[in-house]
N, C-alpha and C positions, 0 to 999 in steps of 0.2 A: 345532545341529539339522541333520540331513542331509536334503537334498531327495530327493523320490521321482519326479523327472521321468522316469526310465527306466521307471516302472511305469504312467504315466498312459495311454499308448496302449492297453495291455492292459486297464486299468480301464474305459476308454470302450467297448472292444469286448467287455466281459464275458468276458474270458479268464483272470481270476484266480481262485484258490481262495477259498473263503469267508473263511478266516483272513486272507489277504493283502488281500482286498477290505475287510475291517473295518479293517485297519491303515491302508490308503490313505485311507479315509473319515475316520478320526480325525486323520490328518496334515493332510488338506485343511481341516479345521475349525480347526487351530491355525496353519497356515502360509499367509500371504497370497500369497507368491510362487508356491507350487505351485497354489493355488486359481486365481490369474490364468492360469497356464499351462494348467490343466485347462479353464477356460472357453474359452480360445482354441482348444485342440485339439478340444473338443467342438463348438465353432462351425464349425471347418473340416470336421470329420467330417460334421456335419449338411449343410453346403453341398455336399460331395461326393456324399452320398447323394441329395440333392435334384436335383443336376445329372444324376446317372446315371439317376434315375427319369424325368426329363423328356426324356432322350435317346431319339429315335425313329430306328430304322433301317429301310431298305426290307425288304420281306418276303423277297425272294430274294437278299439280300446274301450269305448263306453259300454258296449254290449258285454265284453268280458268282465269289466269291473262290476256291472250290475248283476251279472250271473253269479259272480263270486260273493257278492253281498247277499243275494237270495240264498245261496248254499250255506253260508255261515249263519244266517238267521235261522234257517231250518235246523241246522245242527245245534244251535244254542237253545232253541225251543225244545228239541227232543231231549237234550241233556238236562235242562234246567226245570222244565215244567212237566213233570209226570202227571198223569190224570189224577185228580183229587179223589174221585169216587169210582172205584171199579165195581163191576157186577158182583164179584166175590165179597168185597168189603160190605156192600149194601146188604147182600143176602145174609151174611153172618151177623151183621148188626141187627137186622130185623129179627132173625131167629133168637138171638140172645135177649133182645128186648121182650119178645113174647114169652120166653121161658122165665125171665125175671118177673114179669107181670103175673104169670100163672103161679109161680112160687110164692110171691108176696101175698097175693089174694088168697091162695089156698092156706097159707100159714095163718093169716088173720082170721079167716072164717073158721077153720078147723080147730086150731089151738086156742085162740083167744075166745072164740064163741063157745067152746065146750067148758072153759073155765068160768066164764061169766055168762051164765044163762039167765040172769035177772033181766027183765023186760026193758027198763030204761037203759041199762048198759048195752043190751042187744040193739036197741034203737041207735045209740051213739056209735056202736060198732058198725052198723049198716051205713050210717052217715059218713063215718070215717072211710069205710070201704068205697063208697061212692066218690068221695073226695080223692081217694087214692087212685081210683080208676081214671078220673079226669086228669089228675096230675101225670099219671103214667101215659096218657094219650098225647101229651105235649111233645115228647120226642118224635112220635109218628107224624104229627102235624109239621114239626120243623123239618123232619126228613123229607116229607112230601114237598114242602116249600123249597128245600135245597135242590131236590131232584128236578122240580119244574124250573127253577132258576138256572140250573146247569144246562138243561135242555134248551131253554131260551137263549142262553149265552152261546151255546154250541151252534145253534141255528144262525144266530147273528154273526158269529165268527166265520161260519161256512159261507154265508151270503157275502160278507165283506171280502173274504178271500177270492171268491168267484169274481166279484166286481173288480178287485185289484189285479187279478191275473188276466182278466179280459182286456185291461187297458194298461199297457206297460208305459212307463214314463221314459221318454228319451230326452237326453240332454244335448243341446246343440253346441 
């Protein structure tokens, strides 16, 4: 005879179909081992339900827990996620990029141009200078894209925060 101990919890919680329920009841009448296991499980289930019903919680516990979660979340964000780009960092980055561009362009035009004054080399030098100017503009384009992306993310986060702060979730 095969035991039905894997079905007893569902039987106690009334989760079985009518057919399975009938099979379990027939088996419990014939098998003392499963009947003892059923009585033990039913007793534990009753004790848990009784303990849960007698449990009393303070009225404002949910509000206090949610406030503590919001505070911890704010502390975590303040400690873990400093701003990626500050005004000072962007300003110094832009200034150093401008000075680097001016230095490299001035170096190429003045030093190399005076050494090689031959016309085909001068043409190649000007083409190289134009290529270098385009390449040097790439960091500015990526910086502008980063700044615009950060602004859009900031606006999205601000909007999301206003939306979430406007509607607090309450657990019943």
